[in-house]
N, CA, C and O atoms as CSV, one atom per row, in Angstrom:
chain,resi,resn,atom,element,x,y,z
A,1,MET,N,N,10.014,0.089,21.190
A,1,MET,CA,C,10.873,0.670,20.177
A,1,MET,C,C,11.310,-0.426,19.210
A,1,MET,O,O,11.606,-1.545,19.631
A,2,THR,N,N,11.351,-0.114,17.941
A,2,THR,CA,C,11.731,-1.076,16.924
A,2,THR,C,C,13.239,-1.214,16.885
A,2,THR,O,O,13.966,-0.221,16.890
A,3,SER,N,N,13.697,-2.438,16.848
A,3,SER,CA,C,15.147,-2.641,16.803
A,3,SER,C,C,15.655,-2.370,15.394
A,3,SER,O,O,14.916,-2.546,14.426
A,4,PRO,N,N,16.899,-1.947,15.269
A,4,PRO,CA,C,17.455,-1.677,13.941
A,4,PRO,C,C,17.406,-2.893,13.030
A,4,PRO,O,O,17.367,-2.741,11.809
A,5,ALA,N,N,17.407,-4.082,13.588
A,5,ALA,CA,C,17.396,-5.306,12.780
A,5,ALA,C,C,16.091,-5.471,12.009
A,5,ALA,O,O,16.059,-6.197,11.015
A,6,THR,N,N,15.010,-4.813,12.444
A,6,THR,CA,C,13.736,-4.977,11.756
A,6,THR,C,C,13.594,-4.053,10.554
A,6,THR,O,O,12.656,-4.209,9.772
A,7,TYR,N,N,14.484,-3.115,10.390
A,7,TYR,CA,C,14.403,-2.215,9.251
A,7,TYR,C,C,14.856,-2.907,7.973
A,7,TYR,O,O,15.745,-3.759,7.990
A,8,VAL,N,N,14.235,-2.528,6.879
A,8,VAL,CA,C,14.639,-3.069,5.588
A,8,VAL,C,C,15.955,-2.422,5.190
A,8,VAL,O,O,16.103,-1.200,5.231
A,9,ARG,N,N,16.882,-3.240,4.815
A,9,ARG,CA,C,18.173,-2.701,4.392
A,9,ARG,C,C,18.073,-2.240,2.944
A,9,ARG,O,O,17.473,-2.914,2.108
A,10,THR,N,N,18.663,-1.093,2.659
A,10,THR,CA,C,18.682,-0.569,1.307
A,10,THR,C,C,19.958,-1.046,0.629
A,10,THR,O,O,21.056,-0.732,1.090
A,11,PRO,N,N,19.827,-1.806,-0.466
A,11,PRO,CA,C,21.023,-2.288,-1.126
A,11,PRO,C,C,21.803,-1.138,-1.757
A,11,PRO,O,O,21.228,-0.092,-2.056
A,12,PRO,N,N,23.084,-1.320,-1.958
A,12,PRO,CA,C,23.870,-0.266,-2.582
A,12,PRO,C,C,23.363,0.025,-3.988
A,12,PRO,O,O,22.830,-0.858,-4.659
A,13,ARG,N,N,23.528,1.243,-4.420
A,13,ARG,CA,C,23.073,1.665,-5.737
A,13,ARG,C,C,23.635,0.795,-6.858
A,13,ARG,O,O,22.932,0.500,-7.824
A,14,ALA,N,N,24.875,0.392,-6.738
A,14,ALA,CA,C,25.503,-0.389,-7.792
A,14,ALA,C,C,24.770,-1.705,-8.049
A,14,ALA,O,O,24.866,-2.260,-9.144
A,15,THR,N,N,24.043,-2.208,-7.058
A,15,THR,CA,C,23.312,-3.455,-7.213
A,15,THR,C,C,22.206,-3.311,-8.248
A,15,THR,O,O,21.990,-4.213,-9.057
A,16,ASN,N,N,21.512,-2.192,-8.228
A,16,ASN,CA,C,20.410,-1.924,-9.156
A,16,ASN,C,C,20.497,-0.477,-9.646
A,16,ASN,O,O,19.764,0.383,-9.159
A,17,PRO,N,N,21.379,-0.205,-10.594
A,17,PRO,CA,C,21.502,1.175,-11.093
A,17,PRO,C,C,20.157,1.689,-11.598
A,17,PRO,O,O,19.432,0.981,-12.296
A,18,GLY,N,N,19.837,2.921,-11.241
A,18,GLY,CA,C,18.577,3.528,-11.650
A,18,GLY,C,C,17.453,3.314,-10.667
A,18,GLY,O,O,16.372,3.879,-10.834
A,19,ILE,N,N,17.684,2.506,-9.636
A,19,ILE,CA,C,16.661,2.223,-8.620
A,19,ILE,C,C,17.059,2.887,-7.311
A,19,ILE,O,O,18.202,2.778,-6.867
A,20,VAL,N,N,16.108,3.572,-6.706
A,20,VAL,CA,C,16.299,4.168,-5.385
A,20,VAL,C,C,15.202,3.632,-4.472
A,20,VAL,O,O,14.251,2.999,-4.930
A,21,TYR,N,N,15.346,3.890,-3.182
A,21,TYR,CA,C,14.330,3.465,-2.224
A,21,TYR,C,C,13.725,4.695,-1.573
A,21,TYR,O,O,14.435,5.618,-1.172
A,22,ARG,N,N,12.402,4.694,-1.475
A,22,ARG,CA,C,11.668,5.823,-0.892
A,22,ARG,C,C,10.808,5.327,0.257
A,22,ARG,O,O,10.524,4.137,0.389
A,23,GLY,N,N,10.403,6.286,1.085
A,23,GLY,CA,C,9.493,5.958,2.172
A,23,GLY,C,C,10.218,5.769,3.478
A,23,GLY,O,O,11.448,5.795,3.536
A,24,PRO,N,N,9.431,5.575,4.543
A,24,PRO,CA,C,10.024,5.383,5.870
A,24,PRO,C,C,10.807,4.077,5.924
A,24,PRO,O,O,10.538,3.152,5.158
A,25,THR,N,N,11.760,4.010,6.818
A,25,THR,CA,C,12.634,2.840,6.879
A,25,THR,C,C,11.890,1.534,7.119
A,25,THR,O,O,12.389,0.473,6.744
A,26,ASN,N,N,10.734,1.579,7.720
A,26,ASN,CA,C,9.987,0.344,7.964
A,26,ASN,C,C,9.057,-0.032,6.814
A,26,ASN,O,O,8.374,-1.054,6.885
A,27,ASP,N,N,9.020,0.781,5.753
A,27,ASP,CA,C,8.138,0.510,4.616
A,27,ASP,C,C,8.749,1.068,3.332
A,27,ASP,O,O,8.123,1.870,2.638
A,28,ARG,N,N,9.967,0.641,3.020
A,28,ARG,CA,C,10.676,1.152,1.853
A,28,ARG,C,C,10.049,0.642,0.567
A,28,ARG,O,O,9.557,-0.484,0.496
A,29,ARG,N,N,10.079,1.510,-0.463
A,29,ARG,CA,C,9.566,1.151,-1.781
A,29,ARG,C,C,10.660,1.382,-2.813
A,29,ARG,O,O,11.339,2.408,-2.795
A,30,ALA,N,N,10.820,0.425,-3.705
A,30,ALA,CA,C,11.754,0.587,-4.815
A,30,ALA,C,C,11.108,1.496,-5.850
A,30,ALA,O,O,9.927,1.355,-6.165
A,31,ALA,N,N,11.897,2.432,-6.376
A,31,ALA,CA,C,11.387,3.378,-7.360
A,31,ALA,C,C,12.463,3.684,-8.385
A,31,ALA,O,O,13.652,3.494,-8.129
A,32,LEU,N,N,12.042,4.155,-9.537
A,32,LEU,CA,C,13.001,4.653,-10.510
A,32,LEU,C,C,13.598,5.934,-9.959
A,32,LEU,O,O,12.892,6.730,-9.340
A,33,ALA,N,N,14.877,6.140,-10.175
A,33,ALA,CA,C,15.559,7.317,-9.629
A,33,ALA,C,C,14.866,8.608,-10.043
A,33,ALA,O,O,14.760,9.541,-9.247
A,34,ALA,N,N,14.404,8.665,-11.255
A,34,ALA,CA,C,13.719,9.868,-11.741
A,34,ALA,C,C,12.338,9.474,-12.252
A,34,ALA,O,O,11.978,9.752,-13.396
A,35,GLY,N,N,11.578,8.825,-11.384
A,35,GLY,CA,C,10.266,8.384,-11.842
A,35,GLY,C,C,9.442,7.759,-10.738
A,35,GLY,O,O,9.720,7.943,-9.553
A,36,PRO,N,N,8.423,7.014,-11.143
A,36,PRO,CA,C,7.487,6.423,-10.181
A,36,PRO,C,C,8.061,5.184,-9.494
A,36,PRO,O,O,9.154,4.719,-9.815
A,37,ASP,N,N,7.296,4.673,-8.547
A,37,ASP,CA,C,7.658,3.424,-7.883
A,37,ASP,C,C,7.645,2.292,-8.912
A,37,ASP,O,O,6.883,2.327,-9.879
A,38,VAL,N,N,8.487,1.302,-8.694
A,38,VAL,CA,C,8.577,0.165,-9.605
A,38,VAL,C,C,7.233,-0.552,-9.711
A,38,VAL,O,O,6.824,-0.947,-10.803
A,39,TRP,N,N,6.545,-0.722,-8.579
A,39,TRP,CA,C,5.270,-1.438,-8.632
A,39,TRP,C,C,4.270,-0.712,-9.526
A,39,TRP,O,O,3.447,-1.363,-10.168
A,40,GLU,N,N,4.319,0.613,-9.585
A,40,GLU,CA,C,3.394,1.369,-10.434
A,40,GLU,C,C,3.670,1.104,-11.908
A,40,GLU,O,O,2.740,0.963,-12.703
A,41,VAL,N,N,4.938,1.037,-12.268
A,41,VAL,CA,C,5.317,0.743,-13.651
A,41,VAL,C,C,4.828,-0.651,-14.031
A,41,VAL,O,O,4.230,-0.836,-15.091
A,42,VAL,N,N,5.080,-1.624,-13.173
A,42,VAL,CA,C,4.703,-3.004,-13.461
A,42,VAL,C,C,3.182,-3.145,-13.523
A,42,VAL,O,O,2.662,-3.839,-14.397
A,43,ALA,N,N,2.478,-2.506,-12.620
A,43,ALA,CA,C,1.009,-2.586,-12.630
A,43,ALA,C,C,0.450,-2.044,-13.940
A,43,ALA,O,O,-0.481,-2.619,-14.505
A,44,ARG,N,N,1.011,-0.948,-14.420
A,44,ARG,CA,C,0.534,-0.378,-15.682
A,44,ARG,C,C,0.872,-1.299,-16.850
A,44,ARG,O,O,0.047,-1.492,-17.743
A,45,LEU,N,N,2.078,-1.870,-16.852
A,45,LEU,CA,C,2.445,-2.801,-17.921
A,45,LEU,C,C,1.513,-4.001,-17.937
A,45,LEU,O,O,1.147,-4.480,-19.010
A,46,ARG,N,N,1.126,-4.491,-16.774
A,46,ARG,CA,C,0.199,-5.625,-16.697
A,46,ARG,C,C,-1.162,-5.268,-17.301
A,46,ARG,O,O,-1.823,-6.119,-17.895
A,47,ALA,N,N,-1.569,-4.032,-17.148
A,47,ALA,CA,C,-2.885,-3.607,-17.639
A,47,ALA,C,C,-2.907,-3.432,-19.156
A,47,ALA,O,O,-3.976,-3.439,-19.767
A,48,LEU,N,N,-1.745,-3.278,-19.757
A,48,LEU,CA,C,-1.659,-3.098,-21.202
A,48,LEU,C,C,-1.682,-4.448,-21.905
A,48,LEU,O,O,-1.464,-5.483,-21.274
A,49,ARG,N,N,-1.941,-4.441,-23.193
A,49,ARG,CA,C,-1.966,-5.669,-23.995
A,49,ARG,C,C,-0.830,-5.631,-25.014
A,49,ARG,O,O,-0.316,-4.569,-25.363
A,50,GLY,N,N,-0.458,-6.817,-25.477
A,50,GLY,CA,C,0.580,-6.927,-26.493
A,50,GLY,C,C,1.820,-7.596,-25.933
A,50,GLY,O,O,1.846,-8.053,-24.790
A,51,SER,N,N,2.847,-7.641,-26.769
A,51,SER,CA,C,4.114,-8.232,-26.346
A,51,SER,C,C,4.777,-7.313,-25.319
A,51,SER,O,O,4.330,-6.188,-25.097
A,52,GLU,N,N,5.826,-7.799,-24.709
A,52,GLU,CA,C,6.564,-6.979,-23.737
A,52,GLU,C,C,7.018,-5.670,-24.383
A,52,GLU,O,O,6.857,-4.595,-23.805
A,53,GLU,N,N,7.583,-5.768,-25.576
A,53,GLU,CA,C,8.075,-4.559,-26.251
A,53,GLU,C,C,6.940,-3.612,-26.628
A,53,GLU,O,O,7.107,-2.394,-26.553
A,54,GLN,N,N,5.794,-4.144,-27.029
A,54,GLN,CA,C,4.641,-3.301,-27.341
A,54,GLN,C,C,4.145,-2.582,-26.097
A,54,GLN,O,O,3.801,-1.401,-26.154
A,55,ARG,N,N,4.107,-3.287,-24.978
A,55,ARG,CA,C,3.669,-2.675,-23.725
A,55,ARG,C,C,4.640,-1.578,-23.292
A,55,ARG,O,O,4.224,-0.505,-22.856
A,56,ILE,N,N,5.928,-1.857,-23.418
A,56,ILE,CA,C,6.938,-0.852,-23.057
A,56,ILE,C,C,6.784,0.378,-23.936
A,56,ILE,O,O,6.824,1.504,-23.438
A,57,ALA,N,N,6.609,0.176,-25.239
A,57,ALA,CA,C,6.448,1.304,-26.166
A,57,ALA,C,C,5.197,2.113,-25.835
A,57,ALA,O,O,5.227,3.344,-25.871
A,58,THR,N,N,4.101,1.433,-25.515
A,58,THR,CA,C,2.863,2.129,-25.170
A,58,THR,C,C,3.038,2.956,-23.902
A,58,THR,O,O,2.636,4.118,-23.852
A,59,LEU,N,N,3.639,2.356,-22.877
A,59,LEU,CA,C,3.854,3.083,-21.625
A,59,LEU,C,C,4.788,4.274,-21.841
A,59,LEU,O,O,4.571,5.341,-21.266
A,60,ALA,N,N,5.808,4.105,-22.650
A,60,ALA,CA,C,6.727,5.212,-22.939
A,60,ALA,C,C,5.988,6.351,-23.635
A,60,ALA,O,O,6.244,7.521,-23.352
A,61,GLU,N,N,5.075,6.015,-24.541
A,61,GLU,CA,C,4.299,7.033,-25.260
A,61,GLU,C,C,3.348,7.779,-24.333
A,61,GLU,O,O,3.168,8.988,-24.480
A,62,GLU,N,N,2.737,7.080,-23.384
A,62,GLU,CA,C,1.738,7.715,-22.525
A,62,GLU,C,C,2.326,8.333,-21.265
A,62,GLU,O,O,1.599,8.944,-20.482
A,63,SER,N,N,3.623,8.187,-21.060
A,63,SER,CA,C,4.265,8.763,-19.884
A,63,SER,C,C,5.529,9.500,-20.321
A,63,SER,O,O,5.838,9.582,-21.510
A,64,GLU,N,N,6.228,10.014,-19.371
A,64,GLU,CA,C,7.500,10.672,-19.662
A,64,GLU,C,C,8.669,9.727,-19.432
A,64,GLU,O,O,9.819,10.162,-19.369
A,65,LEU,N,N,8.381,8.440,-19.305
A,65,LEU,CA,C,9.427,7.453,-19.059
A,65,LEU,C,C,10.080,7.018,-20.367
A,65,LEU,O,O,9.402,6.802,-21.372
A,66,HIS,N,N,11.387,6.895,-20.339
A,66,HIS,CA,C,12.131,6.367,-21.474
A,66,HIS,C,C,12.021,4.841,-21.422
A,66,HIS,O,O,11.980,4.277,-20.329
A,67,PRO,N,N,11.973,4.163,-22.563
A,67,PRO,CA,C,11.907,2.700,-22.534
A,67,PRO,C,C,12.999,2.065,-21.674
A,67,PRO,O,O,12.767,1.025,-21.057
A,68,ARG,N,N,14.171,2.666,-21.625
A,68,ARG,CA,C,15.254,2.141,-20.793
A,68,ARG,C,C,14.860,2.154,-19.319
A,68,ARG,O,O,15.171,1.213,-18.589
A,69,GLN,N,N,14.171,3.222,-18.869
A,69,GLN,CA,C,13.713,3.285,-17.471
A,69,GLN,C,C,12.679,2.199,-17.189
A,69,GLN,O,O,12.693,1.576,-16.127
A,70,ILE,N,N,11.793,1.981,-18.138
A,70,ILE,CA,C,10.757,0.964,-17.972
A,70,ILE,C,C,11.403,-0.411,-17.861
A,70,ILE,O,O,10.995,-1.219,-17.027
A,71,ARG,N,N,12.396,-0.683,-18.684
A,71,ARG,CA,C,13.104,-1.963,-18.617
A,71,ARG,C,C,13.851,-2.110,-17.291
A,71,ARG,O,O,13.918,-3.203,-16.728
A,72,THR,N,N,14.411,-1.005,-16.797
A,72,THR,CA,C,15.081,-1.045,-15.494
A,72,THR,C,C,14.099,-1.473,-14.408
A,72,THR,O,O,14.414,-2.325,-13.577
A,73,ALA,N,N,12.905,-0.876,-14.420
A,73,ALA,CA,C,11.870,-1.235,-13.443
A,73,ALA,C,C,11.450,-2.689,-13.608
A,73,ALA,O,O,11.281,-3.406,-12.622
A,74,LEU,N,N,11.286,-3.117,-14.833
A,74,LEU,CA,C,10.866,-4.485,-15.115
A,74,LEU,C,C,11.935,-5.494,-14.686
A,74,LEU,O,O,11.608,-6.546,-14.138
A,75,ASP,N,N,13.196,-5.182,-14.930
A,75,ASP,CA,C,14.290,-6.059,-14.501
A,75,ASP,C,C,14.322,-6.176,-12.976
A,75,ASP,O,O,14.486,-7.269,-12.434
A,76,PHE,N,N,14.164,-5.043,-12.292
A,76,PHE,CA,C,14.147,-5.064,-10.832
A,76,PHE,C,C,12.978,-5.913,-10.337
A,76,PHE,O,O,13.131,-6.735,-9.433
A,77,ALA,N,N,11.810,-5.703,-10.941
A,77,ALA,CA,C,10.622,-6.448,-10.519
A,77,ALA,C,C,10.796,-7.949,-10.735
A,77,ALA,O,O,10.332,-8.750,-9.923
A,78,ALA,N,N,11.449,-8.325,-11.803
A,78,ALA,CA,C,11.680,-9.747,-12.070
A,78,ALA,C,C,12.569,-10.365,-10.992
A,78,ALA,O,O,12.413,-11.537,-10.650
A,79,GLU,N,N,13.496,-9.577,-10.463
A,79,GLU,CA,C,14.388,-10.065,-9.402
A,79,GLU,C,C,13.734,-10.030,-8.024
A,79,GLU,O,O,14.192,-10.700,-7.098
A,80,HIS,N,N,12.655,-9.242,-7.889
A,80,HIS,CA,C,11.990,-9.050,-6.590
A,80,HIS,C,C,10.477,-9.217,-6.749
A,80,HIS,O,O,9.698,-8.352,-6.349
A,81,ARG,N,N,10.081,-10.343,-7.339
A,81,ARG,CA,C,8.665,-10.581,-7.676
A,81,ARG,C,C,7.732,-10.451,-6.484
A,81,ARG,O,O,6.685,-9.813,-6.588
A,82,GLU,N,N,8.093,-11.043,-5.357
A,82,GLU,CA,C,7.194,-11.026,-4.198
A,82,GLU,C,C,7.025,-9.614,-3.657
A,82,GLU,O,O,5.908,-9.201,-3.346
A,83,GLN,N,N,8.107,-8.876,-3.542
A,83,GLN,CA,C,8.053,-7.501,-3.035
A,83,GLN,C,C,7.161,-6.629,-3.921
A,83,GLN,O,O,6.311,-5.894,-3.418
A,84,ILE,N,N,7.354,-6.711,-5.222
A,84,ILE,CA,C,6.587,-5.878,-6.146
A,84,ILE,C,C,5.142,-6.375,-6.223
A,84,ILE,O,O,4.211,-5.570,-6.240
A,85,GLY,N,N,4.953,-7.683,-6.268
A,85,GLY,CA,C,3.602,-8.244,-6.296
A,85,GLY,C,C,2.799,-7.854,-5.075
A,85,GLY,O,O,1.603,-7.577,-5.172
A,86,SER,N,N,3.452,-7.831,-3.924
A,86,SER,CA,C,2.784,-7.434,-2.686
A,86,SER,C,C,2.312,-5.984,-2.756
A,86,SER,O,O,1.199,-5.672,-2.332
A,87,ARG,N,N,3.140,-5.110,-3.282
A,87,ARG,CA,C,2.753,-3.692,-3.439
A,87,ARG,C,C,1.559,-3.554,-4.384
A,87,ARG,O,O,0.636,-2.784,-4.119
A,88,ILE,N,N,1.583,-4.293,-5.469
A,88,ILE,CA,C,0.480,-4.218,-6.436
A,88,ILE,C,C,-0.808,-4.716,-5.790
A,88,ILE,O,O,-1.860,-4.094,-5.940
A,89,ARG,N,N,-0.730,-5.838,-5.069
A,89,ARG,CA,C,-1.928,-6.364,-4.388
A,89,ARG,C,C,-2.462,-5.373,-3.366
A,89,ARG,O,O,-3.673,-5.168,-3.278
A,90,ARG,N,N,-1.571,-4.754,-2.591
A,90,ARG,CA,C,-2.012,-3.768,-1.595
A,90,ARG,C,C,-2.755,-2.616,-2.271
A,90,ARG,O,O,-3.777,-2.152,-1.764
A,91,ASN,N,N,-2.252,-2.161,-3.396
A,91,ASN,CA,C,-2.909,-1.069,-4.107
A,91,ASN,C,C,-4.268,-1.505,-4.658
A,91,ASN,O,O,-5.247,-0.765,-4.569
A,92,GLU,N,N,-4.320,-2.707,-5.225
A,92,GLU,CA,C,-5.594,-3.210,-5.759
A,92,GLU,C,C,-6.633,-3.358,-4.649
A,92,GLU,O,O,-7.807,-3.050,-4.851
A,93,GLU,N,N,-6.203,-3.829,-3.480
A,93,GLU,CA,C,-7.117,-3.970,-2.342
A,93,GLU,C,C,-7.614,-2.605,-1.865
A,93,GLU,O,O,-8.793,-2.449,-1.547
A,94,ALA,N,N,-6.726,-1.628,-1.816
A,94,ALA,CA,C,-7.123,-0.274,-1.402
A,94,ALA,C,C,-8.097,0.335,-2.411
A,94,ALA,O,O,-9.056,1.003,-2.023
A,95,ALA,N,N,-7.857,0.110,-3.691
A,95,ALA,CA,C,-8.752,0.639,-4.729
A,95,ALA,C,C,-10.126,-0.014,-4.634
A,95,ALA,O,O,-11.147,0.659,-4.778
A,96,ALA,N,N,-10.153,-1.322,-4.393
A,96,ALA,CA,C,-11.436,-2.024,-4.248
A,96,ALA,C,C,-12.194,-1.527,-3.033
A,96,ALA,O,O,-13.411,-1.349,-3.093
A,97,ALA,N,N,-11.500,-1.301,-1.936
A,97,ALA,CA,C,-12.145,-0.783,-0.724
A,97,ALA,C,C,-12.715,0.614,-0.976
A,97,ALA,O,O,-13.800,0.944,-0.499
A,98,SER,N,N,-11.987,1.415,-1.717
A,98,SER,CA,C,-12.455,2.766,-2.041
A,98,SER,C,C,-13.707,2.716,-2.921
A,98,SER,O,O,-14.642,3.492,-2.720
A,99,ARG,N,N,-13.722,1.795,-3.902
A,99,ARG,CA,C,-14.914,1.651,-4.754
A,99,ARG,C,C,-16.123,1.196,-3.942
A,99,ARG,O,O,-17.236,1.681,-4.145
A,100,ARG,N,N,-15.890,0.243,-3.002
A,100,ARG,CA,C,-16.996,-0.220,-2.153
A,100,ARG,C,C,-17.536,0.918,-1.288
A,100,ARG,O,O,-18.749,1.060,-1.135
A,101,ALA,N,N,-16.641,1.725,-0.726
A,101,ALA,CA,C,-17.069,2.846,0.112
A,101,ALA,C,C,-17.861,3.858,-0.705
A,101,ALA,O,O,-18.860,4.398,-0.230
A,102,ALA,N,N,-17.416,4.116,-1.936
A,102,ALA,CA,C,-18.142,5.059,-2.801
A,102,ALA,C,C,-19.535,4.526,-3.129
A,102,ALA,O,O,-20.507,5.281,-3.147
A,103,ALA,N,N,-19.625,3.225,-3.388
A,103,ALA,CA,C,-20.933,2.623,-3.680
A,103,ALA,C,C,-21.846,2.693,-2.462
A,103,ALA,O,O,-23.044,2.943,-2.599
A,104,GLU,N,N,-21.292,2.475,-1.273
A,104,GLU,CA,C,-22.090,2.564,-0.034
A,104,GLU,C,C,-22.579,4.004,0.192
A,104,GLU,O,O,-23.723,4.215,0.593
A,105,ARG,N,N,-21.730,4.968,-0.060
A,105,ARG,CA,C,-22.150,6.375,0.098
A,105,ARG,C,C,-23.258,6.711,-0.889
A,105,ARG,O,O,-24.231,7.382,-0.544
A,106,GLU,N,N,-23.099,6.239,-2.115
A,106,GLU,CA,C,-24.125,6.506,-3.144
A,106,GLU,C,C,-25.446,5.846,-2.753
A,106,GLU,O,O,-26.505,6.456,-2.898
A,107,ALA,N,N,-25.396,4.616,-2.261
A,107,ALA,CA,C,-26.617,3.915,-1.846
A,107,ALA,C,C,-27.261,4.615,-0.660
A,107,ALA,O,O,-28.486,4.674,-0.560
A,108,LEU,N,N,-26.459,5.133,0.216
A,108,LEU,CA,C,-26.972,5.829,1.385
A,108,LEU,C,C,-27.758,7.085,0.984
A,108,LEU,O,O,-28.754,7.434,1.618
A,109,LEU,N,N,-27.301,7.745,-0.060
A,109,LEU,CA,C,-27.932,8.983,-0.494
A,109,LEU,C,C,-29.046,8.764,-1.511
A,109,LEU,O,O,-29.706,9.725,-1.907
A,110,ALA,N,N,-29.268,7.539,-1.939
A,110,ALA,CA,C,-30.304,7.256,-2.940
A,110,ALA,C,C,-31.688,7.327,-2.349
A,110,ALA,O,O,-32.674,7.115,-3.056
């Protein structure tokens, strides 16, 4: 049985207004209160080109996120670089594994 000490503690809302935590207690993810996970916002901003403000404007145009929400996610990510970076890497690794599996299936059927 996992001891309570191993669970990630959820900081009080006042610490990061607009940020909530989702997921099981042993794998919590920071997310916008009315939006996607913070790592998803940051990953998309990284994929865009231009200045920070240009990237924020582009993401706001292509999503239902207000620029203020995007900045909230970005501010949180700046304070928690390792946590957010780890989530982004995990997603990139899963996507690469999925592409490899699809290529193997295609080769198998060729």
